N, C-alpha and C positions, 0 to 999 in steps of 0.2 A: 504494500500499500504506500503510494507516494502522497505527500501532502504539499499543498501550495506554499510557496515562500513569498515573502513580501520583498520587493525590490525598491531600494532607495538610492538615489544618486546624490553625490555631493556637489557643491556649487562649482568647484573647479572642473569637474567633469561636464556639467551642464554648459559652462562657458566654452570649454574646448569643443564640445559638440556643436554649439551654435556657430563657432568660427569655421568648423569643418563643413557645415551644411552648404555654405555658399559655393565653394569650389567642387564639393562632392555631395550633391543632393541626395544620393542614395544611402548615405551613411546612417541616416535616421532609421531607414528600413532594416539595415543590418543590426543596429543596436536593439531595435524592437524585437527582432527574431531572437537575439541572444537573451533578452529580458524574458521573453515567453518561455524559452527553454529552461532558464534558471528558475522561473516561477513554478514550472512543472516538476521541479526536483532534479533535473539533470545537472551534473557537474561538468562544465565545459572547460577545456584547456588543461594546462599542466599545473600541478601544485608547485608553488615556489618553496624550495626547501630552506631549512634553517631560519624560519620565521616563527614568532610566537603565536601568530594567528593563522587561520586557514585561508591563505592567500593563493589566488589562482591567476594565471595569465592566459589569455586567449587571443588568438589572431582572428580578425574578421576580414573577409575579402573586401576589396574596393571595386565594385562593379563599374564605377566611373573611370577607373584607371586601366582596367582589364589586364592586371598583372598577377592575379591570384592572391593568395593570402600573404605571400612574402612582400608584396607591394601594398598591402592593406593596412588595417588599423590594429593597434594593440590595446587591449583592455585589461586592466587588473581589477579584480574584485575579491571580496572576502566574505566569508560566512560568519554571521553573528549568532 
């Protein structure tokens, strides 16, 4: 049984996302997909070792640049 998680972003993330929306309009769609997966209980990306919290880093593709995940966006999130 998986349970829904609550996703909260911090102000610095919101500001960075707003800046990225202009040159890369599809970034919000990729972040929304990631948020939905996290809310559904999936753990995306790789856990960052040697940290006191459950930190994860995940790469999101950038469909506007057409370079795959390596040319995409990086998101770091943690579980509370």
